[in-house]
Phi, psi and omega in degrees: 000135179286132176242127182249126181235145178241128176255122179245105182206132185279351177269114187303313182296319178296313182299313182294323177296319178294317180300320179291315182294326183290342177295344177290350177293338179158159184295337182260014178283128175251129183240142178233150180234146177218140182271343181204181183295324181298312178296320180298318181298321178299318180290320179299327181283339186249342182240143175269094188270154177263329186204143173243132173256111192244124171277132182290329187268075180261152176288143172071002178207144179275131188303314181295320178296318180292322177301314179298320179297314180298318181294327178288317185281329183228072187297338181271352180279128177273133183240127174248126181271134177242120185205152173278344178273097188240030176290146183306319181298317180293317179298321178299320178295321178300314181292322178294332180282354174115006178292149177268352180185165177222135177228130177286146177291349176276356182286161176278164177299321180298318178295319179297313180298320178297320179296315182293323177297320178297314181293318178296334178276002177098005181267168172256137186241131167222142176301142180302328183293339182239355184300312181296319180296317181293317183296329181257006186279113171229028183298320182300314182293309183292316180297321179297318180298319179295318182292324178303311183290320187286323187245003176065040179251166179283166178303318180294319179293326180296322178295319177292318182300318180298319180287326174301318182294338177273359179086019181286146172275170183300320182295317179295319178298317179299316180295319181294323185263351180071036178233176179276160177296327178299319178296319178299316180300320179297316179295319180298316179300317180294322179296314179302316180295315182296323183270354179068034182243169186246344181209170185294324181298319179295322179299309181301316181296319181296316180296314181298316182297318185279350177266355180287000000 
């Protein structure tokens, strides 16, 4: 049986390496590559695909938002997210957004192939090392509620604030929350004003001190 897979990753060497490696799934495997959401959409409209391997950090579009869009437009397409951002909270958001699996970019090719075989067989895949953490992870929700009360910020600002306290940059925060970098910047400015601080380092230090 022919299996059609799409790799969406803006790094050419990574994408080409994945396309080559995925042929090990079987002789009838057909692989397609896209550097961004626009290219991916063109392929999605013309090919009946079985699985998409999606990098969250794409240019011009936020990975979680694009994942949700793909799941709405192509509900039968199974999506496995491939990302270097593998914290339990983020992985939990990916799975809630409709992914059928998550694979860290630190994984081996053998692990990736095993994950894709599981997903193609109708299963949901998470690495054993993070499955328990993801399943019990509600840190974002609980932590956000505490930060809202403690610092007088909105729920959306609290989510940004928690990631700021972890030392995340705007791009990483945007990818984790499925919003634009512009939205993150607006939230950061509001947080600084609300807390009476002047920079991100002061924010992180204040949050850490008050959570002890």
